[in-house]
C-alpha positions in Angstrom: -1.8 20.1 59.6 -5.0 18.0 59.7 -8.0 20.0 58.5 -6.0 22.1 56.1 -7.2 21.6 52.5 -5.2 22.8 49.6 -7.0 20.7 47.0 -6.5 22.0 43.5 -3.8 24.5 44.6 -0.9 24.4 42.1 2.5 25.0 43.8 5.8 25.5 42.0 8.9 24.3 43.9 11.9 26.1 42.4 15.2 24.2 42.9 18.3 22.9 41.3 21.2 20.7 42.2 22.3 21.3 45.8 18.9 21.9 47.4 18.8 21.0 51.1 17.1 17.7 50.9 14.8 18.0 54.0 13.9 21.5 53.0 12.3 20.3 49.7 11.1 16.8 50.6 9.3 17.5 54.0 7.5 20.7 52.9 6.5 19.0 49.6 5.2 16.1 51.5 3.2 18.4 53.8 1.8 20.3 50.7 0.9 17.0 48.9 -0.8 15.6 52.1 -2.9 18.8 52.3 -4.0 18.2 48.7 -1.8 20.6 46.8 -0.5 19.7 43.3 3.3 20.3 43.6 5.7 20.5 40.7 9.5 20.7 40.9 10.7 23.4 38.5 14.4 23.4 37.6 16.8 24.9 35.1 17.4 21.5 33.5 15.5 18.4 32.6 15.7 15.0 34.2 16.7 15.0 37.9 18.3 17.3 40.4 20.4 16.1 43.3 19.8 17.1 46.9 22.3 18.0 49.6 21.9 16.0 52.8 23.4 18.2 55.5 27.1 17.4 54.8 27.1 15.2 51.7 25.2 14.7 48.4 21.7 13.2 48.9 18.9 11.8 46.8 17.8 12.8 43.4 14.4 14.3 42.7 12.6 14.2 39.3 12.2 17.6 37.6 8.5 18.1 36.5 9.1 21.2 34.5 12.1 23.2 33.3 12.2 26.9 33.8 11.8 27.2 30.1 8.5 25.4 30.2 7.1 26.6 33.5 4.8 29.7 33.5 4.3 31.5 36.8 0.7 32.3 35.8 -0.1 28.5 35.8 0.8 28.3 39.5 -1.0 29.6 42.6 2.0 29.6 45.0 5.8 29.2 45.1 8.1 27.3 47.5 11.8 28.0 47.7 13.9 25.4 49.5 17.3 26.3 50.8 20.7 24.8 51.0 23.7 27.0 50.2 24.3 25.6 46.7 20.8 25.7 45.4 19.7 29.3 45.8 23.3 30.5 45.0 23.0 28.8 41.6 19.4 30.0 41.0 20.1 33.7 41.8 22.7 33.6 38.9 20.1 32.5 36.4 18.0 35.4 35.1 15.1 33.2 34.2 14.9 31.8 37.7 15.0 35.3 39.2 12.3 36.4 36.8 10.2 33.4 37.8 10.4 34.3 41.5 9.7 38.0 40.8 6.6 37.1 38.8 5.0 35.6 41.9 5.5 38.7 43.9 4.3 40.9 41.1 1.1 38.8 40.9 0.8 38.9 44.7 0.9 35.2 44.9 2.1 33.5 48.1 5.7 32.5 48.5 7.5 30.4 51.1 11.3 30.4 51.5 13.4 28.6 54.0 17.1 28.8 55.0 19.1 30.3 52.1 16.0 30.4 49.9 15.6 34.2 50.5 18.7 34.8 48.4 16.5 34.5 45.3 14.0 36.9 46.9 16.8 39.4 47.4 18.0 38.9 43.8 14.4 39.4 42.5 14.5 42.8 44.2 11.5 42.2 46.4 13.0 42.0 49.9 12.9 45.7 50.6 10.5 46.7 53.4 9.7 43.2 54.3 10.1 41.5 57.7 12.0 38.2 57.1 14.1 35.5 58.6 16.7 33.1 57.1 19.8 31.1 57.9 21.8 33.5 60.1 24.5 34.1 57.5 22.0 35.8 55.2 21.1 38.5 57.9 23.5 41.1 56.4 22.4 40.3 52.8 18.7 40.8 53.8 19.4 44.0 55.8 21.5 45.4 52.9 18.5 44.6 50.6 16.3 46.7 52.8 14.5 43.9 54.8 14.1 43.8 58.6 15.8 40.5 59.6 14.5 38.8 62.7 15.6 35.6 64.5 12.3 33.6 64.6 11.3 30.1 63.5 8.7 31.4 61.0 7.9 34.9 59.9 4.9 36.0 57.8 5.0 39.3 56.0 2.0 39.6 53.7 2.2 36.9 51.1 5.7 35.8 52.2 6.6 33.1 54.7 10.3 32.7 55.7 12.0 30.3 58.1 15.6 29.8 59.3 16.7 26.2 59.1 15.7 22.5 58.9 14.7 22.5 62.7 12.0 25.1 61.8 10.4 22.8 59.1 7.3 21.9 61.3 6.6 25.6 61.9 7.4 26.5 58.3 5.0 23.9 57.0 2.2 25.1 59.2 2.8 28.7 58.2 3.2 27.8 54.5 0.0 25.8 54.4 -2.0 28.5 56.3 -0.7 31.2 53.8 -1.2 29.0 50.7 -4.8 28.2 51.8 -5.5 31.9 51.4 -4.2 32.1 47.8 -6.7 33.9 45.6 -7.2 30.9 43.2 -7.7 28.6 46.2 -10.2 30.9 47.8 -12.2 31.0 44.6 -12.2 27.2 44.2 -13.2 26.5 47.8 
């Protein structure tokens, strides 16, 4: 990812307890190394706890609560997966509205693994070509998306990936997409 510069780009990472640890930490590190200003947005203050494949993992500090976070103050959105995390988020109307606001504003969004559940809940999957963890295939198809089994899929301002093994491709695709964000293009 050398040569990619996201300096000044403000990226919201929407997550809650049960996020798949590598799916938040590694993409965040890639964004930070590319110069982005990342902020973890969560339904609660303090810290949220990751899921490390088969057991509870590390905690991550919450930078902003959903109550305090305003989509218009961000240029892009990243949605990590894990089964628990997006399942909880899609049941919180404020989280769903936060995700939907990025699509309505045509801002770039990157979702990995089970992250597309919140995209479905926001009502913005219809007509999109997407990938995800295989168990979401039926959910995405029922929401009107075309599901494909590929490491990374770009559909307009949306990047999706299937699983932790896809993180390198996901990071490359996410950084390429985010570098084209309207605010970033104006600042460059």
